N, C-alpha and C positions, 0 to 999 in steps of 0.2 A: 638445256639438259632434257633429254628425251624421257619418255614414260618408263622405259626399261630401267634406266639408271635411277630414276626417282623411286621406283618400286623396289629395286635392289637395296638402295641405301635405307629406305624406310623399313623393309623387311629385316635388314640386319639390325637396326635399332630395336624393333619390336621383339624379334626372336631373342635378342640379347637381354632385353628386359625380362622376358619370360624365364630365360635361363637363370638370371639373377634371383628372381622370385623363387624358383624351385631350389636353387642353391641355398638361399637363406633358410628355407624350410629344412633342408638337409643338414646344415651345419649349426643352425641357431635355434629355430623354433622347436623342432621335434626333440633335440637333446635338452632344450630348456624345460620342456614340460614332462620329460621322461621320468623325473624323480617324483612327480606328483602321484598321489594315490589314485586308484582306478577311477573313482568318481570325479575327482578334480581334473585328471588327465582328459577324460572323455568330455567333461563339461568345457574345459578350456578349448579343446579342438572344435567342439560344436559352436562355440561363440565365434572363433576365428572363421570357420567355414560359413557361418550365417552371414558374415559381412560380405563374402563373395556371393553366396546364394541370393542375397538381397539385391543383386545386380549392381554392385559397386561400379559406378560408371567408368572410372579410369581403368579398373581391372578388365572390364568388358572390352574397352577400346584396345588395350594392349593385347589381351589374350586372343580375342577373335580377330582383331586387326592383323595380328602376326600371321594367322592362317591365310586370310584374304590377300594380303599384300605379298606374302611369299609365293602363293600359287600364281598370282599375277606376274611376279618377277620371273617365275619359271616359265610361264606361258609366253611372255614377251621375249624372254631370253632364249627359249628353245630354238626358234627360227633364226635368231640373230647370232647365236653363239655356235662354236664348233669345238671339237677336241676337248681339251682339259676344262675349258670354261663351261661348256655344255654339261660335262660330267659333274662338275662342282655344283652347278645350280640344281641339276636333277637329283644328285645325292643329298644335297641339303634339304630339298623339298621332301623327298621320300623319307629321309631320316626323321624329319620333324613331324610329318603327318603320321607315319607308322610308329615311331619310337616315342613321341611326346604326346601328340593329340589323341591317338587311338587308345593307348593305355589310360589316359586321363578319362576318356568317356566310357571305357569298358571296365575299368578297375577302380581308379581312385574316386571318381564321382559317385559310382554306386556304393562304395564303402562309406563315403561321406553321407549320402542320402539315407543309408541304413542306420547310421549313427544318429542322424537328425530325428528319425522316427522314434527313437528310444526315450522313454521317460526315466531318466537316470535317478531321479529322486525316489522313485517307487521300487527300484531294483535292490536286491540283497547284495551283500558283499561278494558272494560266490558268482552271482549273475553279472555283476560289474566286472569281475575278473575275467569271466568268459567273454564278455563283450569287448573288453580291451584286447584280450588274446586273439579274438577273431578280427580285430581291426588293425592294431598297431604294427605287427610284423609285416603283414602284407602291404599295408599302405606305405610304410617306410621303404620296403624293398622296391616297390614300383616307383616311388618318388626318386629313389637313387638312380634307377634306370632312366627315368625321364630327365633327371638333372644331367647325367653324363651325355645323353643324346642331344639335349638342348644346347649344351655347351659345344658339342661337336658341330651342330648345325651353325652356331654362331661363328665358330672358327672357319668353317667352310665359306660362309658368307663374307667374313672379313677378308679372307684370301681373295675371293672373287672381286670384292670392292677394290682391293688394292691393285687388281689387274685391269681395271677400267680407266 
């Protein structure tokens, strides 16, 4: 098996794991903590985010590995593929980088970091309400976008894998 095929199969696996992670946040995690009061909601999210921010090794391998291997698959595939297959790999790579990774780094992670800096125990109820209002709707909106686009990426890669 050549390096392109290995990269394509591995990127399909890793991007699908990322899609599943985002999907779980969309349909389980955020709805699960939604009913908590402001303090508990924000604290619960901080605790979950801290696991990721503390460089949880498997998360890092999957999240960053998905980017590296997908770019490698696109790189090796670009010169090797033509027509629909080339379009599939380029669309998957562009969708993933611009629709999943870019919003993660420019929107979701900054929201997470802003929340991490807040001392929730010293905040008043109105201040907690404002903090949640500034965080929750925007984070959920962009996570939904990332979820849809990561699933689309996985579908495109699965189609491409089925064609090799």
